[in-house]
C-alpha positions as CSV (number, residue, x, y, z in Angstrom):
1,M,20.2,14.9,35.8
2,P,21.2,12.7,32.9
3,F,18.7,9.0,32.5
4,T,20.4,6.2,30.2
5,L,17.7,3.1,29.1
6,L,17.2,-0.6,31.2
7,D,17.1,-2.9,28.4
8,T,15.8,-1.9,24.7
9,C,12.5,-0.5,23.8
10,E,10.2,-1.0,20.5
11,F,7.7,2.1,19.4
12,R,5.8,0.7,16.3
13,E,3.5,4.0,14.5
14,E,2.0,3.2,10.9
15,I,1.9,7.0,9.2
16,R,-0.1,8.0,5.8
17,K,0.9,4.2,4.9
18,S,4.6,4.2,5.8
19,R,5.9,1.6,8.4
20,F,8.2,3.2,11.1
21,I,9.5,0.4,14.1
22,T,11.9,2.6,16.6
23,L,14.8,0.7,18.4
24,A,16.4,1.6,21.7
25,A,19.0,0.3,24.5
26,P,22.0,1.6,26.3
27,I,25.4,1.1,24.5
28,S,28.6,1.7,26.6
29,S,30.7,2.9,23.6
30,A,30.5,4.0,20.4
31,A,31.5,0.9,18.8
32,E,28.2,-0.7,20.6
33,A,26.7,1.9,19.6
34,M,27.4,0.9,15.8
35,S,26.7,-2.3,16.8
36,F,23.2,-2.2,17.8
37,I,22.5,-0.2,14.2
38,E,24.5,-2.6,11.6
39,Q,22.4,-5.9,13.6
40,H,19.1,-4.2,14.0
41,S,18.9,-2.3,10.4
42,D,16.0,-4.0,8.3
43,L,18.5,-3.9,4.9
44,A,15.0,-4.6,2.6
45,A,13.4,-1.1,4.8
46,T,13.7,2.0,2.6
47,H,15.2,4.2,5.6
48,N,17.2,3.1,8.4
49,C,17.9,6.3,9.9
50,W,20.1,6.3,13.6
51,A,22.0,8.5,15.8
52,W,23.7,8.2,19.3
53,K,24.1,10.0,22.4
54,L,27.3,9.1,24.5
55,G,28.6,11.7,26.7
56,A,30.6,14.7,24.6
57,Q,30.1,12.2,21.4
58,Y,27.0,11.7,19.3
59,R,26.9,11.0,15.5
60,S,22.9,11.1,13.4
61,N,23.0,9.6,9.8
62,D,19.5,10.5,7.6
63,D,20.3,7.2,5.5
64,G,18.8,8.6,2.1
65,E,16.1,10.9,3.3
66,P,17.0,14.7,2.2
67,G,19.3,16.1,5.1
68,G,17.9,17.0,8.4
69,T,14.8,14.9,8.3
70,A,15.9,11.9,10.6
71,G,19.1,12.6,11.9
72,R,19.0,15.5,13.5
73,P,15.3,15.2,15.1
74,I,15.9,11.7,16.6
75,L,19.2,13.0,18.0
76,A,17.0,15.8,19.4
77,A,14.7,13.8,21.2
78,I,16.8,12.5,23.0
79,E,18.6,15.1,24.1
80,A,14.6,16.1,25.1
81,Q,13.7,13.3,27.4
82,D,17.6,14.0,29.1
83,C,19.3,11.0,27.9
84,D,22.7,9.9,27.4
85,Q,24.5,6.7,26.4
86,V,21.2,5.4,24.3
87,V,21.4,5.2,20.6
88,V,18.2,4.7,18.1
89,L,17.2,3.9,15.0
90,V,14.2,4.2,13.0
91,I,13.6,1.7,10.3
92,R,11.0,3.5,7.9
93,W,8.7,1.1,4.6
94,Y,7.7,4.1,2.6
95,G,4.2,3.5,1.4
96,G,3.7,5.6,-1.5
97,I,2.5,8.3,-0.1
98,Q,5.5,11.5,0.3
99,L,5.6,13.0,4.3
100,G,7.3,16.0,3.3
101,T,10.6,17.2,4.8
102,G,8.2,18.8,8.0
103,G,6.3,15.2,9.0
104,L,9.1,13.2,7.5
105,A,11.1,15.3,11.2
106,R,7.6,14.7,12.6
107,A,7.7,11.2,11.8
108,Y,11.0,10.4,12.8
109,G,11.2,12.6,16.2
110,G,8.8,12.1,16.7
111,G,8.7,8.4,17.3
112,A,11.7,8.3,19.0
113,N,10.6,11.1,21.9
114,K,7.4,8.0,22.4
115,C,10.0,5.3,22.2
116,L,12.0,6.7,24.5
117,Q,9.0,7.7,27.0
118,Q,7.7,4.3,27.3
119,A,11.5,2.8,27.5
120,E,12.5,2.6,31.4
121,K,15.0,4.3,32.9
122,R,17.7,4.7,35.7
123,L,19.4,7.6,36.3
124,L,23.2,8.3,35.8
125,V,24.6,9.1,38.8
126,S,28.3,10.9,37.6
């Protein structure tokens, strides 16, 4: 059975001098997901990568990171946590040390996983 979040949650970590802030929130429409991303993105950050899932609809964005290293791992984290009606935004400030494609995927997917794990959830009953 899928879960959604009760409220917005946040997870912060530093990986090899890059700062990552992950924000996750419940959504009820694609427009609400995009509005959350727009409101919470930090234009001063290096990257604002995101994914959302709403039933059979889903989207993700790498925001300039190498293809498939940010948006898809975030979406995979949403699915791994059995979440639905959720948006996740990961904001990164580059710290000067390259993480490589595997490191990026682990950083973005890992941050999303940790954020969703600690979030208060409720069961979605259809």
